[in-house]
C-alpha positions in Angstrom: -18.4 18.0 -0.2 -19.0 14.3 -1.5 -17.0 12.5 -3.8 -20.3 13.3 -6.7 -20.0 17.0 -5.7 -16.7 17.3 -5.7 -16.3 15.2 -9.3 -19.1 17.8 -10.6 -17.1 21.0 -9.3 -14.2 19.9 -11.2 -15.8 19.7 -14.6 -18.1 22.8 -13.8 -14.8 24.8 -13.2 -13.0 23.2 -15.7 -10.2 25.9 -16.1 -11.4 28.5 -13.2 -8.3 29.5 -11.5 -9.9 31.8 -9.2 -11.5 31.2 -6.0 -11.1 28.7 -3.6 -11.4 24.6 -3.2 -11.6 23.0 0.2 -9.8 19.7 1.3 -12.7 17.5 0.4 -13.3 18.5 -3.4 -9.1 18.0 -4.2 -8.8 14.8 -2.7 -12.1 13.4 -4.2 -11.1 15.0 -7.4 -7.3 13.1 -6.6 -9.4 10.1 -6.1 -11.7 10.2 -9.5 -8.7 10.7 -11.2 -6.9 7.6 -10.4 -9.8 5.5 -10.6 -10.4 6.9 -14.1 -6.9 6.5 -14.6 -6.6 2.7 -13.6 -9.8 2.0 -15.5 -9.2 3.4 -18.7 -5.4 1.9 -18.9 -7.3 -1.3 -18.1 -9.7 -0.7 -20.9 -7.0 -0.1 -23.2 -4.6 -3.5 -21.9 -7.7 -5.2 -22.5 -8.4 -4.0 -26.2 -4.1 -3.2 -27.2 -2.9 -5.8 -24.7 -0.4 -5.2 -21.8 3.1 -4.8 -23.9 2.4 -2.7 -26.2 2.5 0.3 -24.6 -0.7 1.7 -26.8 -3.0 3.5 -24.4 -5.3 6.1 -26.3 -7.8 5.9 -24.1 -5.6 7.3 -21.0 -3.9 9.7 -23.3 -7.7 11.0 -24.2 -8.5 11.0 -20.9 -5.5 12.8 -19.3 -5.5 15.4 -22.2 -9.7 16.1 -20.8 -8.9 16.3 -17.4 -4.9 18.2 -17.3 -6.9 21.5 -16.9 -9.4 20.7 -14.2 -6.9 19.3 -12.7 -4.6 22.3 -12.8 -7.4 24.6 -11.8 -8.2 22.4 -8.7 -4.9 22.2 -7.3 -4.6 26.0 -7.7 -7.6 26.7 -6.3 -6.5 24.3 -2.9 -3.5 26.9 -2.8 -5.4 29.6 -2.5 -7.7 28.2 0.2 -4.8 28.4 2.4 -3.4 31.9 1.2 -1.0 30.7 -1.7 -0.8 31.4 -5.3 -1.6 29.0 -7.5 1.9 29.4 -9.5 3.1 27.4 -6.5 1.9 24.2 -8.5 5.0 25.3 -10.4 7.0 23.5 -7.2 6.0 20.4 -9.0 8.9 20.5 -11.4 11.6 20.2 -8.6 12.0 16.5 -8.6 10.7 14.9 -5.3 10.6 18.0 -3.1 8.4 20.0 -5.2 5.6 17.2 -4.7 6.5 16.3 -1.2 5.7 20.7 -0.3 3.0 20.6 -2.4 1.0 17.4 -0.7 1.9 19.0 2.7 0.4 22.0 1.9 -2.9 20.7 -0.1 -2.8 18.5 3.6 -3.5 21.7 5.6 -6.9 23.1 6.9 -8.5 26.1 5.0 -7.1 29.3 6.2 -10.4 30.5 8.4 -12.6 34.0 7.0 -11.6 35.3 3.6 -8.2 35.8 2.5 -6.9 37.5 -1.2 -8.8 35.0 -3.1 -12.3 34.9 -2.2 -14.3 33.6 0.7 -13.9 30.5 3.1 -15.7 27.8 0.8 -17.2 26.4 4.5 -18.3 29.9 4.7 -16.6 30.7 8.1 
């Protein structure tokens, strides 16, 4: 799965928390969010100034992408046979996000699991 496919998949499965999402889909989505977030901050700072702290475009982008980001993260956890509720680990400072990153880097579980068929068809 390439960058464009991953972004399309993220938006087409806007609030789809079921099924599985392979590693490339997750990481390309994260890269898209990083690039778009920096771009919206740059536009906001060009329009409103750097020191003002007023970033309406970035807030709007964050509001639009929070649900698909959570959905992609949950489907990625499903791909390694973990419940999407494990995203709540992110609420534990530092340790939670480290555990999630390690899990998100793991390869897909071969074959079907309780969340569906392998996205690679294996």
